[in-house]
C-alpha positions, 0 to 999 in steps of 0.5 A: 521605339516607345521612348523615342515616340514619347520624347518626340511627343513631348517635344512637339507639344512644347513647340506647337504650344509655343507656335500658337502662343509664342513667347518672346524667345519665339518672336525674336527667333522669327518663329511666328505666323507673321514672320514666316509669311511676311512676304505674302502678308505685306505691310501692317502699317500701309494696309492694316485691315488687308494685312490682318485679313491675310494674317488670320487666314495664314494663322488658321491654315498653319494651326490646322496642320499641326496635328497632321505634322505630328502624324508625319513625325511619328511616321518618320520615327516608326518607319518600320511599322508605319501601318500602326501609326494610322490604325490603333485604339478608337481614341487614336483613330479619332485623332488621326481622322481629326488631324486629316480633316482639319486642313481640309475644313480650313481650306474650305473655310478660307475659300468661302471667305475669299469669294468677292475679294474677301467680302465674306471674311469675319473682319469684312462682315463686321466692318460692313455693320459700320457702313453708313446707312445712307450709302451702299454698304462697302466695308472697303471704305471703313477699312480705308478709314482705319488704315489711315488712322493706324498710320498715325504715330499718336495711336495707342498700342499695347500687347495685353498678352503675346497673341492679343493687342489693343489698339486705340486710334482717333475714332476706333478701338481694335482688339486684335486676336489670332483669328479675328479682330473686334471693332468698336467706334468710340462715338458709338460705344461705351467703356465700363471698367468692371473689375480688376485683379492683383497678381503677385507675379508678373511676366513683364517684371518683378513686383507683381501687376494689377490687371483691369477688365474693361467692357466695350459695349458697341451700340451699332447693330449687328456688332458684338461687345467685347472685353479687354484686359489691360495692365493698370499702368497702361490705363491712363494712356488708354484714357488719354486716347479715347474721346469718351470717359471710362466708367469705373464701377463703384468699389473698384480701386486700382493703381493708375501709376507706378507710384500708386502701387509703391504707395500701398507697399510703402504704407503696408510696411510702415504699419508694421513698424513700431508706433512712435509715442506722442510723449516722445514727440512732445519731449523732442519738441520741448528741447527744440523750444528751449534751444531754438526759442520756438513754440510747440503745441500738442496739436499736430500740425498740417503736413507741409507737403500737401497742407491738407492732411495732418502730419502723422509720421516721424523718422526714427532710426530703427533699422540695424545698419553696420557702418562697415557694410555699405556706403550709405548707412541710415542716420538719426533724424532730429526733425519733428513730425511735419509730413503725412505718410502719403507725402513721405511715400511720394518723396521716397519714390521721387528719390529712387531710380525710376528705371528699377522700381523693383528696388525702391522698397529696399532702397534709402532716401534722405529726409526732406528737411535735414537730409538724414538718410533713412529707409522704410523701416525708419518711418514710424506712425505717430500714436493719435494725439490726445488733446483732452 
């Protein structure tokens, strides 16, 4: 009997955790508050605020019954000795009391919100703070404005984690959470990118991720500021939607696009490659001079890609490739150094499969001039030229 209770406890904790913090599998199976109570919640698109008022109520009530549900399951397992389920050690007795009081407390709380058509719900009370001072305070008018903007197809909407969403409409920033929604009117707030952090493992796919922490400060009285955590790749979409600049603190650098992330990884690998000697470059240039009647200088040329940086990389076949393995082995490139590392990395990224960025670093590309095939291991930096 003890083993059955232990197995049930582990199983119930896993299911309850996934119900509160649903993974993609639970969302697909419809085992979420939104799916289970969809007939009562209505349509989010038609009435966004009213939908989420009912959703937060359903979430609080559902989560409050999790403890009681566990006790009823234990009673079914220990049907021969049900009295021991309700009476035990002081810690267990405390858990039983809390499990019984939570649904009652949640019901009383919901009833206090329900008075006067949800006027006292936290969402309605927050919207009341945004009412114009010249008109009688009515959160319904502000809710109607948000409902209209949410119906537009050009809104920005992203899930920052399975239970939190960030929505940016024409005039509002909304942070949707399980039990509440944070609001900020764009004209009366400021956005500050305060920090960022890198992770080598990402739940959305291979290759790691970088997350930004943005503080939204609202200047409207009786409203709270809040923080949003956003994937760096979604930053540009948010920046294009909001009508105020996002202030980035000094010494904070982040990847605005997927190409930016690849550029850093490309440079890290090239730095580990063998440096190409300047003397060899001059020797190759001399051969070109004799065979093609061109002028070669010791001074490095400007990159022909950006015409701003100095050309500082040379394609030299260094990787070990077997012609019998694979259809596209690396080949030798005889071009002189004409590209900087940034432009070479951008060229390399542009020639890859954009649907599978996790394969870019291990893939191959062709030289932008002679079309010789190379990989990242074949990109060598030049030693600094000595012009003295």
